[in-house]
N, C-alpha and C positions, 0 to 999 in steps of 0.2 A: 504494500500500500504506500509506503514511504517513497519508494522509487517512482511510482506513478505520479504522486503529488510533486515530487522534485522535478520530474520531467515536464509536467504541465507548467510549473512555475518558470522553469528555464525557457520553455518554448514561448510563453507569454512575454517574459522579460525581453528576450532577444527579438521577438517580433515587434514590440513597441520601440525598442532601442534602435531598430533599423529604420524607423521613419525619420526622414531628414526634416528637421524643424527649422532649418535656416530660413530667414525671410526671403520673399521673392525679390528679384532684381528691381531696381528703379527702372522706370520706363525708358529713360535715355540709355540705360545699360542693356536693355533688351533689344534695342535696334542696333544693328551692326553693318558695317561696310568696310571692306578691306582697306587698310591704310588710313582710316579716319579716326581722329582722336575724339574723346568724349565731348570736348568743348565744341567741336565742329558738328557732332551729332545733335547737340542741344540747339545750336544755331539753325540747323536744317529743320529740326522739329518745330522751332518757333516760326520759321518761314512757312511751314506747312499748316500752321494753325494751332499747334499745341500752346497752351498758356502756361501750364505747370508741367515742366519736363521731367519732374521727379515722379509724381504719382499720376498726373494727367487725369485726375478724377473730377475735373471741373468742366469736362466737355459733355455735350449731349450726344445722343446716338448718331445723328447725322454729321456732327462735327468730327466724331471719331472715325467714321467711314471715310470722310474726306481727307482727314489728316493721315490716316494709314495708307490710303491710295497715293497720296502725294509722296510719302516716304518711300513707298515701293517704286514709284516712278523715278525716284532719285537713286535707285539701285540698292536700297537698304533691305535687309532681311530682318524679320522679327523672330526672336528666339523666346518662346513661351515656356520652355522647359522648367524654369524656376517657379512657375505659378502652379501650385498644387492645392487641393482642397484643405490640406492640413496646415497651410501657411497663408491662406487667402481668407481673411476675415477682418471684421472691424469696419467702422465707418470711413477710416482714412486709408483703406487698402487701395492699391493701384487699380486703375480702371480695367486692366487686363484680368484681374481676379474676377471682377464682376462679369466681364464678357465671357470668360471661359467657364466659370462655375455658377452661372445663373445670377439672378438678382438684377436690380436696376442700379442706376447711378447712385452712389451713396449720398445721403443728405447730410451735408456738413452743418454742424450746429455751432454758431459763434459762441465763444465763451466771453462773458463780460465780467470784468473785475467785480467782486463782491456778490455775484449771483449764486454762489454755492451755498 
């Protein structure tokens, strides 16, 4: 009985430990183009309509489609491999989390001093 319990414990522990809980990339890190530095990526993103190049969660759906198409037309590729259900949550998650794992654009709630 002890061996079975130990096996189950080890199996569960190693299964949970194998989940990569590192945060998803910032959006400007997810776009890539050979030989282009992050500062250039951000400039190209801004020229394509991205306002917030870190999370890009301030765009509506049509703005996202337009901005992504513009980046693809500039020969960028989008790597979404760092966006997983176990690290895509919260109101301030990158828009790619919402696009890939459901949900709508997050509603950002302004914090006012003394409102707590």
